[in-house]
C-alpha positions in Angstrom: -9.2 -65.2 -14.8 -8.7 -65.0 -11.0 -5.0 -63.9 -11.4 -5.9 -61.3 -14.4 -8.3 -59.3 -11.8 -5.8 -59.4 -9.5 -3.1 -57.8 -11.9 -5.8 -55.2 -12.9 -6.4 -54.4 -9.2 -2.5 -54.2 -8.5 -2.0 -52.0 -11.3 -4.8 -49.6 -10.5 -3.5 -49.3 -6.9 0.0 -48.7 -8.1 -0.9 -46.2 -10.3 -3.3 -44.3 -7.9 0.0 -44.4 -5.3 2.1 -42.9 -8.0 -0.1 -40.1 -8.5 -0.9 -39.5 -4.7 2.5 -39.3 -4.0 3.5 -37.1 -7.1 0.4 -34.9 -5.9 1.6 -34.4 -2.3 5.1 -34.0 -3.3 4.1 -31.2 -5.6 1.8 -29.4 -3.1 4.0 -29.7 -0.4 7.7 -29.5 -1.5 7.3 -27.9 -5.5 7.9 -24.3 -6.3 6.0 -21.3 -5.2 3.5 -20.2 -8.1 4.7 -16.6 -9.4 1.8 -14.3 -9.4 1.7 -12.1 -12.4 2.5 -8.4 -11.9 -0.8 -6.2 -11.2 -2.4 -9.1 -9.5 -3.7 -8.4 -5.8 -0.8 -7.8 -3.3 1.8 -7.8 -6.4 3.3 -4.5 -6.8 3.3 -2.8 -10.7 5.9 -0.8 -11.9 6.4 2.4 -10.5 5.5 5.5 -12.3 6.3 9.0 -11.1 3.3 10.7 -9.5 2.9 14.2 -10.5 0.2 16.8 -10.9 0.4 16.4 -14.4 -0.1 12.6 -14.3 -2.9 12.1 -11.8 -6.7 13.0 -12.1 -8.3 13.4 -8.3 -11.8 11.9 -8.4 -13.9 13.6 -5.7 -15.4 11.7 -2.7 -17.6 8.9 -3.7 -20.3 8.0 -1.1 -22.6 5.1 -2.3 -24.7 1.7 -1.3 -22.9 -1.4 -1.3 -24.3 -4.4 -2.9 -25.5 -5.6 0.8 -28.8 -3.8 2.3 -28.2 -0.5 4.5 -24.2 -0.7 3.8 -22.4 2.1 2.6 -18.9 3.1 1.6 -17.1 6.4 1.3 -14.1 6.3 -0.9 -11.7 9.0 -2.6 -9.3 8.2 -4.8 -6.8 9.3 -7.5 -5.9 7.8 -11.1 -2.5 7.7 -11.7 -2.2 7.9 -15.9 0.2 6.1 -17.8 1.5 9.4 -19.1 0.8 13.0 -18.7 -0.7 13.5 -22.2 -3.5 11.7 -21.2 -4.8 14.0 -18.6 -7.1 16.1 -20.6 -8.7 12.9 -22.3 -9.2 11.5 -18.9 -10.4 14.4 -17.4 -13.0 15.0 -20.0 -14.8 11.7 -18.9 -14.7 12.3 -15.4 -18.6 11.7 -15.4 -18.5 8.6 -17.2 -15.4 7.6 -15.0 -17.3 8.3 -11.9 -20.1 6.2 -13.2 -18.2 3.4 -13.9 -16.5 3.5 -10.1 -20.1 3.7 -8.7 -21.1 0.5 -10.8 -17.9 -1.5 -9.3 -18.8 -0.4 -5.7 -22.4 -1.0 -5.9 -21.3 -4.6 -6.8 -19.1 -5.2 -3.6 -20.0 -6.8 -0.3 -18.7 -4.8 2.6 -16.5 -7.8 3.3 -14.9 -7.9 -0.2 -13.4 -4.0 0.2 -12.1 -4.4 3.8 -8.4 -4.8 4.6 -5.5 -4.4 2.4 -6.3 -7.5 0.5 -10.2 -6.0 -0.2 -8.7 -2.4 -0.9 -6.0 -3.9 -3.3 -8.6 -6.0 -5.2 -10.7 -3.2 -5.2 -7.9 -0.8 -6.8 -7.8 -3.4 -9.5 -11.2 -3.7 -10.2 -11.7 0.0 -10.5 -8.6 0.4 -12.8 -9.8 -2.6 -15.2 -13.1 -0.9 -15.2 -11.8 2.6 -16.1 -9.3 1.1 -18.9 -12.0 -0.7 -20.4 -14.5 2.8 -20.7 -11.3 4.6 -22.2 -9.9 2.1 -24.1 -6.4 0.9 -23.8 -4.5 1.3 -20.6 -4.5 5.0 -19.5 -4.8 4.5 -16.1 -1.5 3.0 -14.6 -2.6 2.6 -11.0 -5.7 3.7 -8.7 -4.5 5.1 -5.3 -7.2 5.2 -2.5 -6.7 8.5 -0.3 -9.7 7.7 2.2 -12.0 5.2 2.7 -14.8 4.3 4.9 -17.2 1.3 5.0 -20.1 1.4 7.1 -21.1 -1.9 8.9 
């Protein structure tokens, strides 16, 4: 009986050792994970920026999720193709509303720095594309941003 318990304990220790060594090996020596295009900090395929495929959104000044924190931001939407511009321009009030909702949900630390700005661009792009249906917005360019702390 005692030998059987020793074998079981020995097997559990051996398995734990194998799993531990495997985990550490993959963690420290494994391949780097490859992020998907469009993820925060990963460049998307370039579209030529022209007057025909961009829509400027005038300045937003709105509160952030924190009390007494404000953001001022100006941006341009780069469209997937220039034929979408009339339909996007006709929805600017709805687009502005969607952008304000995204901004109002953010904390000041979430929109500062390059990583925060990139994440904000992705969130705005997703919100506008969801509103309009499909993927008319290829990229969001922030042309001016000020966060009050």
